[in-house]
N, C-alpha and C positions, 0 to 999 in steps of 0.2 A: 302533408310529408313532414316528419320533424328535423328541425336543424340537426346537422352533425354535430355531435360532440367532438370538442378538441382532445388529444390526446393527455393524460395526466402530465405534469413534468418528471422526469428521471432527476433523483436526488444521488445516483450511484455514477455516474457519467462524467467525467472529467471534463473540462474546457480547455483542449492547449493552446498557448500560445506560443510566438517563437522563440519565447526563452526555455519554456518546459518542453516544445516539441522534441530536443533529443532523447528525454526523459522518457515519451512516450512511447519514441520507436522503439528504443530497444526494448523496453517491456513487450512491445508488441514482436520484436526477437526472443523473447525468453530470458532479458537479460536485465538487471536491478541496477540502476546507476546510483550513486549519490554524488555530494558535490564536496570536496578537498578543499582549504586553507591553506594558500603556500606561504600567508604569515604568519600562523601560530601553528600551523599542521593539522587542526582537527577535523577530522568530517563532521557532517550535517547532513540531515532530513528533515524534513521537504525540502525541496530543493528552493533556494533563493540565489538571489545573485551580489549577495554579501555575505561575508561571516559572521554569524549572529554573535560568536563570539568576542571578537575581536574588531570588526566592521568594514575588513579588508576586504577589498573589491576584486582581490587576487585569486578566486575560486575557481575551479576545474573539476568537472565532470572525472569523477573514476567509477569503473568496473566495482561492483560490489562482489563477495565471494556465495553471498545467497545463505549464508550459516547467519543464525540467531537464535537465543533464547529466550522463556515464553518470562517476559514479566510479569503482566498479568492479564485477567481476562474478565469478560461479563460473558454468561449466555441470555442470551437476546430471546425472549419469547416474544414478543409481541412489537410490532412496527408497522405501522399505518402509511407510511412512505413509499408510494412503488418504487421498485420493485420489492423492496425488503421485505416487503411481507409476504410476499410467495416465497422465501429464504427461511422463514423461521422454524426450529430454531436455528441459529447460527451463533457462532462465534466470533463475536468483537473483542480484538486482543492490543495490548502494547505487548514489542519487544524488541531487545536489544540486539541491535546488529554486530557482529562478529566485530566493523570496522569501528565501534565506538556509538555510534545514533540510536538512539529511540524511534521508531516508527509503531505509527497506527495500524492496523493489519486488520484480515481474518485468518482464523486456523478454521483449516479445512483437511478432510480424512481422517479425522482423529473422534472417538465416542469422548463425549462431555467429561464420562468420569474419569478417563487417562490422563486430562490436563493435569500439569504442576507445573507449579514456580521452578525456572530452572531449565525446564526440559528443551533439548532440543531440536530446532526447526529448520526446514529446507525451506527455499522461495519455491514458488510454485505460480504459474498466474492463468486470472481467470481470464477467457478469452473475450472481448469486445463482443455485443451482439448488436446485429445490424451496421455493421462497419464501427462501430464505436473503439473506445483505447481497451488493451487488455490490463488489469490491475492485477498489482503484485497481493498474492498471497501467502500463507504459511503454511505446510503440513509436519506432522511430527517426522525428524532424520532419520532412515534408517539405521 
């Protein structure tokens, strides 16, 4: 009898902690959260416990509009890390959220040839597999 092989590690699943739990819970409900500093007024993403601009710890969760523009992208044709290999080709992207922060994400529901810098995008969510967290991705705005 052959020994069972362990499942390969997943590189697309977040590991929420007590601090990021509100972000992942909101994503599961189809809402995007960002953080905004009361000290300098600037919003940021990814979630941090302090402001990356002025270092203030007076930072709160805020609901984002879900609107963004495409800053840059790359069509990924090969990725050997599970489960990305099953998703190729996919569009890895950086978007500018309407609230100001830049966010790394994926663009879905768009032909690669239709992608344009500055195009309007709207958040949607890839539902977590096997009870995992939902992840924000973006599609072209209607």
